[in-house]
C-alpha positions in Angstrom: 161.2 34.2 111.1 157.7 34.1 113.0 154.8 33.1 110.9 152.1 34.9 111.7 148.2 35.1 110.7 147.6 34.0 107.5 151.2 32.2 107.1 152.7 35.8 106.5 156.1 35.3 107.4 157.4 38.0 109.8 161.4 38.3 109.9 162.9 38.8 113.4 166.0 41.2 112.7 168.7 41.9 114.9 167.5 45.1 115.7 164.4 43.6 117.4 166.2 41.4 119.5 168.2 44.1 120.7 165.4 45.6 121.4 163.9 43.2 123.2 167.3 43.0 125.5 167.2 46.4 126.1 163.8 46.2 127.7 164.8 43.1 130.0 167.6 45.3 131.0 165.6 48.3 131.2 163.0 46.4 133.4 165.5 44.5 136.0 167.3 48.1 136.2 164.0 49.2 137.0 163.3 46.5 139.4 166.2 47.2 141.3 165.8 50.8 141.0 162.1 51.4 142.6 162.6 50.9 145.9 165.0 53.9 146.3 162.9 56.2 143.5 159.4 55.6 145.6 161.5 56.7 148.5 162.8 59.6 147.4 160.0 61.2 145.2 156.6 59.7 146.7 156.8 58.4 150.0 158.2 61.6 151.6 155.2 63.1 150.2 152.0 60.8 150.9 151.2 59.8 154.9 151.8 56.0 154.5 152.4 53.2 157.3 155.0 51.2 156.2 153.1 48.3 155.6 151.1 50.1 153.1 154.3 51.2 151.4 155.9 47.9 151.5 152.6 46.4 149.6 152.8 49.5 147.0 156.3 49.1 146.5 156.0 45.0 145.6 152.4 45.2 143.9 154.7 47.6 141.8 157.9 45.9 140.7 155.0 42.8 140.1 153.4 44.9 137.7 157.1 46.2 136.0 157.9 43.0 135.6 155.2 41.9 134.0 154.8 45.2 131.6 158.5 44.6 130.8 158.3 40.7 129.9 155.5 41.4 127.3 157.0 44.6 125.7 160.3 42.6 125.0 158.1 39.9 123.6 156.2 41.9 121.5 160.0 43.1 120.1 160.7 39.9 118.6 156.8 39.7 116.9 155.6 37.3 119.8 152.5 37.4 121.4 150.1 35.1 123.5 147.7 34.6 120.6 151.0 33.0 118.3 152.2 31.1 122.1 149.2 29.2 122.5 150.9 25.9 123.2 153.2 27.4 125.0 149.9 28.8 127.1 148.4 25.5 127.2 152.2 23.7 128.1 151.8 26.4 131.4 148.4 25.3 132.1 149.3 21.7 132.2 151.8 22.1 134.7 149.9 24.6 136.8 147.2 22.2 137.2 149.9 19.6 138.4 153.2 21.1 140.1 152.5 24.1 139.8 149.6 24.1 141.6 151.2 25.1 145.2 153.2 27.6 143.6 150.7 29.4 142.1 148.2 29.5 145.4 151.0 30.7 147.1 151.6 33.8 144.5 148.1 34.7 144.8 148.2 34.4 148.1 151.0 36.5 148.9 149.2 39.1 146.8 146.3 38.8 149.0 148.3 39.1 151.9 149.7 42.4 150.3 146.1 44.0 149.3 144.3 42.7 152.7 147.2 43.3 154.8 146.2 41.3 157.2 150.0 40.9 158.6 152.5 43.6 157.9 156.1 43.7 157.7 157.5 44.3 161.4 154.0 42.8 163.0 154.5 40.3 165.5 152.6 36.9 165.0 152.3 33.5 165.7 151.1 31.1 162.5 151.6 27.3 163.2 153.2 27.8 166.7 156.0 29.6 165.0 156.4 33.5 166.6 158.3 36.5 164.8 158.7 39.5 163.5 157.3 39.6 159.6 160.2 40.5 157.9 159.3 40.2 154.1 156.6 38.9 152.0 157.8 37.8 148.3 156.0 35.8 145.6 156.1 32.2 146.7 156.7 32.5 150.7 156.9 35.1 154.1 160.2 35.6 156.2 159.6 35.6 159.6 162.2 36.5 162.1 162.1 34.3 165.2 162.6 34.9 169.1 166.1 33.2 168.2 166.8 35.2 165.4 167.0 32.6 162.6 165.1 33.4 159.5 161.7 30.9 159.1 160.1 30.9 155.3 156.5 30.4 155.6 154.3 29.6 152.3 152.3 32.4 151.6 149.6 29.8 151.8 149.6 29.3 155.8 149.1 32.5 156.2 145.7 32.6 154.8 144.5 29.5 155.6 145.5 28.9 158.8 145.2 30.5 162.4 147.0 33.9 162.2 148.1 35.2 165.8 148.8 38.6 164.9 150.2 40.5 168.4 150.5 44.2 167.3 148.3 44.8 164.7 145.8 47.7 165.3 146.5 47.9 169.2 150.4 46.7 170.3 148.8 46.7 174.1 149.7 42.6 175.4 148.4 41.2 178.7 151.0 39.2 180.8 149.4 36.7 183.2 151.5 35.5 186.2 150.7 32.8 188.1 151.5 32.3 191.7 150.9 30.1 194.8 151.5 30.4 198.3 151.2 28.1 201.6 147.6 27.6 203.3 146.9 29.4 206.2 148.7 33.2 204.1 146.2 36.1 204.7 144.4 36.5 201.2 143.6 39.9 201.4 147.6 40.3 202.3 148.6 38.9 199.4 146.3 39.9 197.1 147.4 43.9 198.2 151.1 42.6 198.4 150.6 41.2 194.7 149.2 44.7 193.5 151.9 47.2 195.0 154.5 45.0 193.2 152.8 45.3 189.5 151.8 49.1 190.3 155.8 49.4 191.0 157.0 48.2 187.7 157.6 50.6 185.4 156.3 49.1 182.2 153.1 47.9 183.1 150.4 49.9 182.5 148.3 52.0 184.3 145.2 52.4 182.1 144.0 49.3 182.3 145.8 48.9 185.4 146.8 45.1 187.1 144.9 43.4 188.7 145.0 40.1 191.4 142.6 37.8 191.1 142.4 35.0 193.9 141.9 31.7 191.7 141.3 28.4 193.6 142.1 26.7 196.2 144.2 24.8 195.2 145.8 20.8 195.8 148.6 22.4 197.7 148.4 26.1 197.8 146.4 29.0 197.7 146.6 29.9 193.9 146.8 34.0 192.3 147.1 35.4 189.8 148.6 39.0 188.2 146.7 40.3 185.1 148.7 43.0 183.7 149.4 44.8 180.6 152.1 45.9 178.9 152.6 48.5 175.9 154.1 46.4 173.3 155.6 42.8 173.6 158.8 43.3 173.4 158.1 44.4 177.5 156.8 41.0 178.2 159.0 39.1 179.0 161.3 41.6 180.8 158.0 42.3 182.4 157.5 39.1 183.6 160.8 38.5 184.9 161.0 41.6 187.1 157.5 40.8 188.7 158.5 36.8 189.1 161.3 38.4 191.1 160.0 41.0 193.0 157.7 38.7 194.1 160.4 36.0 195.3 161.9 38.8 197.3 159.1 40.4 199.0 157.8 36.3 199.9 160.9 35.7 201.6 161.0 38.9 203.2 157.9 38.1 204.7 158.1 34.3 205.7 155.4 33.4 203.3 155.9 29.9 201.7 155.8 29.1 198.1 154.4 25.3 198.7 155.6 22.2 197.0 153.0 20.0 195.7 151.7 17.4 199.0 150.4 14.4 199.2 148.9 12.4 202.0 150.2 8.7 201.8 147.7 6.1 203.5 149.1 2.9 204.8 146.7 -0.4 205.5 148.1 -2.5 207.7 146.3 -6.0 208.2 147.0 -9.9 208.7 148.7 -10.6 206.0 147.5 -13.2 203.0 147.7 -16.9 203.6 150.9 -18.8 202.4 152.3 -15.1 202.3 155.0 -16.1 205.1 155.4 -19.4 204.3 159.3 -19.9 202.5 
């Protein structure tokens, strides 16, 4: 029995329990079926990006779970008013051991609503760079470039500095530095590096590559090629090809890439008094 308001007893029958279990089973079944239902019935009819689809699906699953849970409680005549002691205990728990979990949950909801990062985005968070796979209740899963899944608490994506490499615009800049020996013709080197950059098929023409003579270094004349690629996935491949092309052209033209050089001055003079005594 469940004692209600005014000390009126309410009996929980086997049928009530069966209906509550039925609600729970239906809730979990719907949670599993919801992605397929949306993909078949809703998403083909509207124009949404992948991040918004994921956010709608996740928020819908949260809503279905909460509604199913409370409907099951209602079938056995339990409501929040009669569970005041339980809610108080939960409140105490939230104040101590569960505050991080609640913080991560709220942060996950914010991520789904504001969508500063979305599944499929390439991000850098706390020194970790990778592709966002999933935004769950507690944590966000990122696949790094070593093919490892890294679980980051949702709170870190809200409170930490996050670099989103693909948010809005997937174009990224690549900087390729190169130093050549003193005595090299600066104008010739600038033209050579420009030709190499413009000759790569994945380097964008708008904005086009730029060659900058950066400085007279300690051992070399320092240049940089600054170019743009249409996607972060092209950055390493383009950098590799550009560096190989530079190495080939410098070797063919006899242009030296110098090693660091130091001038050593040795001072000689009379030995200190007593230095030659044995």
